[in-house]
MITORFI-861515 format. One record per residue (C-alpha): residue number from 1; residue in one letter; chain; x, y, z. Coordinates in Angstrom, 3 decimals, m for minus. Example, Ala and Ser with C-alpha at 12.3 -4.5 7.8 and 13.67 -1.06 7.14 Angstrom:
residues 2
+-----+-----+-------+----------+----------+----------+
:   n : res : chain :        u :        v :        w :
+-----+-----+-------+----------+----------+----------+
:   1 :   A :     A :   12.300 :   m4.500 :    7.800 :
:   2 :   S :     A :   13.670 :   m1.060 :    7.140 :
+-----+-----+-------+----------+----------+----------+
***
This chain:
residues 101
+-----+-----+-------+----------+----------+----------+
:   n : res : chain :        u :        v :        w :
+-----+-----+-------+----------+----------+----------+
:   1 :   M :     A :  144.038 :   53.903 :  m82.133 :
:   2 :   S :     A :  145.211 :   51.716 :  m79.255 :
:   3 :   T :     A :  143.569 :   50.643 :  m76.058 :
:   4 :   A :     A :  145.081 :   49.773 :  m72.706 :
:   5 :   P :     A :  143.265 :   47.402 :  m70.464 :
:   6 :   V :     A :  143.053 :   48.133 :  m66.748 :
:   7 :   S :     A :  142.867 :   45.901 :  m63.717 :
:   8 :   A :     A :  142.818 :   46.323 :  m60.009 :
:   9 :   T :     A :  146.329 :   45.996 :  m58.637 :
:  10 :   S :     A :  148.721 :   47.811 :  m56.344 :
:  11 :   R :     A :  149.669 :   51.306 :  m57.512 :
:  12 :   S :     A :  153.374 :   50.499 :  m57.896 :
:  13 :   W :     A :  152.643 :   47.480 :  m60.100 :
:  14 :   R :     A :  150.018 :   49.200 :  m62.242 :
:  15 :   A :     A :  152.334 :   51.579 :  m64.028 :
:  16 :   T :     A :  154.182 :   48.863 :  m65.951 :
:  17 :   S :     A :  151.919 :   45.829 :  m66.154 :
:  18 :   P :     A :  149.309 :   44.637 :  m68.672 :
:  19 :   R :     A :  145.719 :   44.653 :  m67.480 :
:  20 :   S :     A :  142.299 :   43.203 :  m68.036 :
:  21 :   P :     A :  139.789 :   45.475 :  m69.822 :
:  22 :   S :     A :  137.482 :   45.298 :  m66.828 :
:  23 :   S :     A :  138.115 :   45.704 :  m63.148 :
:  24 :   Q :     A :  136.454 :   44.918 :  m59.908 :
:  25 :   I :     A :  135.698 :   48.307 :  m58.426 :
:  26 :   L :     A :  135.408 :   49.325 :  m54.799 :
:  27 :   A :     A :  132.112 :   50.948 :  m53.866 :
:  28 :   P :     A :  132.242 :   54.391 :  m52.246 :
:  29 :   G :     A :  131.603 :   53.202 :  m48.699 :
:  30 :   A :     A :  131.533 :   50.032 :  m46.620 :
:  31 :   Q :     A :  127.741 :   49.696 :  m46.488 :
:  32 :   L :     A :  127.385 :   49.936 :  m50.265 :
:  33 :   E :     A :  130.361 :   47.586 :  m50.750 :
:  34 :   D :     A :  128.672 :   44.984 :  m48.523 :
:  35 :   L :     A :  125.401 :   45.308 :  m50.453 :
:  36 :   I :     A :  127.113 :   44.944 :  m53.840 :
:  37 :   T :     A :  129.091 :   41.924 :  m52.596 :
:  38 :   T :     A :  125.885 :   40.290 :  m51.345 :
:  39 :   L :     A :  124.148 :   40.916 :  m54.672 :
:  40 :   H :     A :  127.131 :   39.492 :  m56.552 :
:  41 :   Y :     A :  127.100 :   36.309 :  m54.454 :
:  42 :   R :     A :  123.349 :   35.953 :  m55.060 :
:  43 :   F :     A :  123.995 :   36.352 :  m58.789 :
:  44 :   K :     A :  126.565 :   33.536 :  m58.657 :
:  45 :   R :     A :  124.238 :   31.317 :  m56.631 :
:  46 :   D :     A :  121.353 :   31.997 :  m59.040 :
:  47 :   A :     A :  123.705 :   31.076 :  m61.904 :
:  48 :   G :     A :  124.000 :   27.610 :  m60.393 :
:  49 :   L :     A :  127.255 :   27.848 :  m58.455 :
:  50 :   S :     A :  127.376 :   26.045 :  m55.141 :
:  51 :   P :     A :  128.436 :   27.878 :  m51.963 :
:  52 :   E :     A :  131.668 :   25.871 :  m52.080 :
:  53 :   E :     A :  132.413 :   26.980 :  m55.656 :
:  54 :   I :     A :  131.739 :   30.612 :  m54.733 :
:  55 :   L :     A :  134.052 :   30.374 :  m51.720 :
:  56 :   D :     A :  136.757 :   28.584 :  m53.742 :
:  57 :   K :     A :  136.703 :   31.363 :  m56.342 :
:  58 :   K :     A :  136.847 :   34.060 :  m53.668 :
:  59 :   E :     A :  139.811 :   32.367 :  m51.995 :
:  60 :   S :     A :  141.618 :   31.904 :  m55.316 :
:  61 :   L :     A :  141.472 :   35.668 :  m55.902 :
:  62 :   L :     A :  142.703 :   36.709 :  m52.443 :
:  63 :   G :     A :  146.032 :   38.440 :  m52.848 :
:  64 :   V :     A :  145.633 :   38.474 :  m56.644 :
:  65 :   L :     A :  142.660 :   40.709 :  m57.323 :
:  66 :   R :     A :  142.816 :   43.984 :  m55.432 :
:  67 :   P :     A :  139.807 :   46.162 :  m56.169 :
:  68 :   V :     A :  140.424 :   49.882 :  m56.513 :
:  69 :   S :     A :  138.158 :   52.852 :  m57.136 :
:  70 :   T :     A :  136.996 :   54.117 :  m60.517 :
:  71 :   D :     A :  139.038 :   57.274 :  m59.900 :
:  72 :   D :     A :  142.188 :   55.169 :  m59.358 :
:  73 :   N :     A :  141.628 :   53.399 :  m62.675 :
:  74 :   L :     A :  141.019 :   56.666 :  m64.518 :
:  75 :   A :     A :  144.204 :   58.115 :  m63.010 :
:  76 :   V :     A :  146.110 :   55.174 :  m64.512 :
:  77 :   F :     A :  144.811 :   56.128 :  m67.961 :
:  78 :   E :     A :  146.008 :   59.703 :  m67.487 :
:  79 :   E :     A :  149.409 :   58.575 :  m66.198 :
:  80 :   A :     A :  149.775 :   56.291 :  m69.233 :
:  81 :   G :     A :  149.064 :   59.162 :  m71.631 :
:  82 :   F :     A :  145.575 :   58.235 :  m72.784 :
:  83 :   T :     A :  143.631 :   61.230 :  m74.058 :
:  84 :   S :     A :  140.168 :   59.727 :  m74.094 :
:  85 :   Y :     A :  138.802 :   57.103 :  m71.716 :
:  86 :   G :     A :  135.656 :   56.109 :  m69.930 :
:  87 :   T :     A :  133.357 :   53.425 :  m68.615 :
:  88 :   I :     A :  131.635 :   51.232 :  m71.185 :
:  89 :   L :     A :  130.022 :   48.739 :  m68.811 :
:  90 :   K :     A :  129.167 :   48.705 :  m65.129 :
:  91 :   Y :     A :  127.472 :   45.859 :  m63.292 :
:  92 :   L :     A :  127.598 :   45.484 :  m59.513 :
:  93 :   A :     A :  131.299 :   45.522 :  m58.566 :
:  94 :   F :     A :  132.628 :   45.312 :  m62.123 :
:  95 :   E :     A :  133.412 :   48.139 :  m64.503 :
:  96 :   G :     A :  134.675 :   47.882 :  m68.066 :
:  97 :   F :     A :  136.760 :   50.673 :  m69.565 :
:  98 :   I :     A :  137.781 :   51.845 :  m72.994 :
:  99 :   A :     A :  140.776 :   54.107 :  m73.612 :
: 100 :   I :     A :  142.186 :   55.722 :  m76.730 :
: 101 :   K :     A :  145.758 :   56.934 :  m77.052 :
+-----+-----+-------+----------+----------+----------+
***
């Protein structure tokens, strides 16, 4: 049994690159995306991060982390030949996957 991690990246890059086992996922709609983003920032603030640290992290991920939909991630599993895959964790904008080849 092998697993393939997934991350949010451009479609052309995804087919050949290693990935993280969890991805930041786009919500199905702008209003829900804004709400999830707000909740995630509150979570970070409640965890003790300063507004500057939160902004620094956000800026460090710009151009690196490109969230995609759950369906896009599942399509990657199919394209890579995985026969069994699914979500094992979902919290706000993050979703963890498991895949078996």
